[in-house]
N, C-alpha and C positions, 0 to 999 in steps of 0.2 A: 663552572664546572660539563667536566664530558661526561656523556649523557651514551652507557654502550646499546649494542645496535638491538637488543630483545626490548633497551625499553625507548628506542626511538618506533619501533613497530609498535609496544602498547601505546604509546602517546598519539603515533597517526592511526590508531582502529579508534582510539578515545577520542579526536577532533573528527571521523566519519560516522559514529558512534551518534557520537549526540546532533552533528550536523544533520543526518539520517531523521533524528527523530523533531528539534526546532523548524525545519524546511516543513515538516507534514505541521505541524504543530500551525505556525507563522509563516508559511509559505518562500519563495526564495527570495524575493525582496523587503522579506521581513524579521530577516534579520543579519546580525550581521558577525566582524569574524570575531570581534571582543567577547559579542556570546556565549560564539558556538565555544571557540577556545577557552571563555571562563566557568563553562557548564564541563569542558571536559577535566575541566582541571589545571590550564596551562596557560601559560601570557601571551598577549595577543602577536606578539614577534615568530611564536612557537608552528606560528600555525604558513608561512615561509619558508620555514624550512623542510616541510613535504609537500608542502602542495604546492608545483608552480603563478598558482590564481585561485580567488577563489573561485571561479567556474571550473575551473580541472576536482575545486575540495565539492562542488554541485555535485557535478558527473560523475563522483563515487561515493557520492551521499548519497544521490541515486536509486544507483545500485545497489546501495546496502538494503536504500530501504526496500527495497522487492524481495526479500528474506523475510519479510513477515510472513507470521504464517495463521491461519484458522485453526485452532487448538483444539472443536473438534473434527473436522476433515482430516487434521491430521491425524488421528486419535480412529476415526474410519477407518482410512484410506488401509492402517495395518489390519480392519477387521472384517475375514473373508465371510463373517457369517451377516454382516452388512449388507442391506441392499440397493441398485444403486440410490434408487432413491430415497433412500437414512440416508444415505450417503447429502444428496441434492439439498436436501432438507436442516442436516445440520451447518451446510454449508452456507445456503439464502440465511437463516435461521441468525449464524455468528457471523455473517457482514451485515446485516440487516440489523444489526441490534442497540441499544442505546446507549451501549458501553464502544460502540465500533465507534459510534459520533459522535461519542460526545471525547475519546478518546484520539484525538489525529495518530496520536507526535508516537502509535505505538501501531498502530497500522495501515491500510492500503494506499501506498505512495499514486496511484491511481485517480484515488475518489481528491486526493488530499492537493494535489499536487496538477493535475494533469494541462489547465490555465496555466499555470504558470509555463510549464514545459511546453508549451504549443508556441510561444514568447520571447523563450528563451534562445530560440536559434536553433541551424539545424545539428551541433553536432550532443547536445539537448535532449535533441528529439531522437539520438540516434542512440544515445543510453535507456529513452523512455521507451519504447518502441522494445526494445530489449526484452523492459522490465514488464512489457503488457504480454508480449508476448509468453517472456516465464513463467508469469498466472492465467494463461491461454492453456498450455502447457498441463498447468500444473490440474484444472480444474476440468480441464479436458479427461483425468482421469474419473472422475466422478458418475460421468454420461455412458448410458451403453448406446448403444448404433456404431455404422464405420467410419470409418476416421472424416472423411468431407458432413457431413450430419455433427461427428459431434464438436468436428468445429465451428459450423455453422450457429451448432443452436449454444454455445460455449462465447461465443461472439456475442448475441442477442444476449445473453442470461449475463456475462460478465458487462456490458455497457449498461443496461437495466440499473443494474445494484452499484455501480458507480455513477448514475444520473441521479437512482435515489436518493444514496449517503449524502452527498455534495447537496441536492436542493431539502432534504434533512437536516442540515447543516447547517445552511443560509439561514432555515425557519427555525431554527430553535429557540434563539433566541427571544425574536420575536413573538412568535402564535408556537409554542411551544403543541399542542394536540395538535396544529398540524402536522411539524416534523412526526413522531409520535404515526397520524393519522397514515405518512409518504412509507414510515417505516411498514407498518402493519400490512397494508395494504400490497405494496408488494414484496414480504412474504409469502402472504395468501400467491398473489396473484402470481408465481412463478412457476412455486411449484404446481399449480396447479393445471397452466398453460404446458409444464416439463410431461405433465397424467397424461392430458389432456394429448400431446402430440406421441406419446410413449405408445 
């Protein structure tokens, strides 16, 4: 049966969305084409009508994954009355939450896929770098100061949060108390450090 252009675009978007979520949950090598297309409600062969290869899908899914949101931050960005420190606190609390730790498929791809992206070759590295830069630009809006200072603070903050979230995920099943301690400690330390720097 012939599929309309609108249906084809919808199928393609469904595949990308499913891949973006599943890759963050299981890693780039932890999920196959059949699982992605099944999750999107399509057949295995449908993928190659939309993508030249699984790698092409992975790159597009990675870009889509970087469209994730930190809900409290998104609301606070529009709030003219919220202070920079309130916005920072909301961002850190949401990023380093047990909910974000426990639902990688809905969260930041940097914490879920950094190691995979590093191993996937230069094309994926370039896509991943675009996504990381997007996060840096977005998070910079929360901080005060000159552009160079804000960028340096954002890179340090984002790197700390990504590392803490990765460690919290890696220890959650084996030592839940340690996992919670990592999240709690970084939530406290990052905001305290920003206050001291400000």
